[in-house]
C-alpha positions as CSV (number, residue, x, y, z in Angstrom):
1,X,4.1,3.1,5.6
2,X,7.2,2.8,3.5
3,X,7.6,0.2,0.7
4,X,10.0,-1.8,2.8
5,X,7.7,-1.7,5.8
6,X,4.9,-3.0,3.6
7,X,7.1,-5.8,2.2
8,X,8.1,-6.8,5.8
9,X,4.5,-6.9,6.8
10,X,3.7,-9.1,3.8
11,X,6.6,-11.4,4.6
12,X,5.4,-11.7,8.2
13,X,2.0,-12.7,6.9
14,X,3.7,-15.3,4.7
15,X,5.6,-16.6,7.7
16,X,2.3,-17.1,9.5
17,X,0.9,-18.9,6.5
18,X,3.9,-21.3,6.4
19,X,3.4,-22.0,10.1
20,X,-0.2,-22.7,9.3
21,X,0.9,-25.2,6.7
22,X,3.1,-27.0,9.2
23,X,0.1,-27.2,11.6
24,X,-2.0,-28.6,8.8
25,X,0.5,-31.3,8.2
26,X,0.8,-32.1,11.9
27,X,-3.0,-32.4,12.0
28,X,-2.9,-34.7,9.0
29,X,-5.2,-32.3,7.1
30,X,-6.4,-33.2,3.6
31,X,-3.5,-33.0,1.1
32,X,-5.3,-30.8,-1.4
33,X,-6.1,-28.3,1.3
34,X,-2.4,-28.2,2.2
35,X,-1.4,-27.8,-1.4
36,X,-3.9,-24.9,-1.9
37,X,-2.2,-23.1,1.1
38,X,1.2,-23.8,-0.4
39,X,0.0,-22.2,-3.7
40,X,-1.2,-19.2,-1.8
41,X,2.3,-18.9,-0.1
42,X,4.0,-19.1,-3.5
43,X,1.8,-16.4,-4.9
44,X,2.4,-14.2,-1.9
45,X,6.1,-14.7,-2.2
46,X,6.0,-13.8,-5.9
47,X,4.2,-10.6,-5.1
48,X,6.8,-9.7,-2.4
49,X,9.6,-10.5,-4.9
50,X,8.0,-8.3,-7.5
51,X,7.7,-5.4,-5.0
52,X,11.4,-5.7,-4.0
53,X,12.4,-5.9,-7.7
54,X,10.4,-2.7,-8.5
55,X,12.0,-1.0,-5.5
56,X,15.5,-2.1,-6.7
57,X,14.8,-0.7,-10.2
58,X,13.4,2.6,-8.8
59,X,16.3,3.1,-6.4
60,X,19.5,1.2,-6.9
61,X,19.3,0.9,-10.7
62,X,18.1,4.5,-11.1
63,X,20.9,5.8,-8.9
64,X,23.5,3.9,-11.0
65,X,22.0,5.5,-14.2
66,X,22.0,9.0,-12.7
67,X,25.5,8.6,-11.4
68,X,26.9,8.4,-14.9
69,X,29.3,5.7,-13.7
70,X,29.4,3.2,-16.6
71,X,31.0,0.5,-14.4
72,X,28.2,0.9,-11.8
73,X,25.6,0.9,-14.5
74,X,27.1,-2.3,-16.0
75,X,27.2,-4.0,-12.6
76,X,23.4,-3.3,-12.1
77,X,22.6,-4.6,-15.5
78,X,24.6,-7.8,-14.8
79,X,22.9,-8.3,-11.5
80,X,19.5,-8.1,-13.2
81,X,20.5,-10.5,-15.9
82,X,21.9,-13.0,-13.4
83,X,18.6,-12.7,-11.4
84,X,16.5,-13.4,-14.4
85,X,18.7,-16.3,-15.4
86,X,18.1,-17.8,-11.9
87,X,14.4,-17.3,-12.2
88,X,14.3,-19.4,-15.4
89,X,15.7,-22.4,-13.6
């Protein structure tokens, strides 16, 4: 299974978890139980995000470095800086 296939599988599980949270709310389940499930979804999304970032560094960023194109290298660095700035918010 490729990395992207594994990430898609993970995101499909997360989608199921979110649908489960909706059902919990529709069934008026205990708030703390709902919040625990929401924490699980957030953790799963963080893991998926990490995998995508690792893949980006291993492929897109690495390709820019190997190309020797300083403009492309600078673009990839700026993309990462922008991403990390957004994560801090």
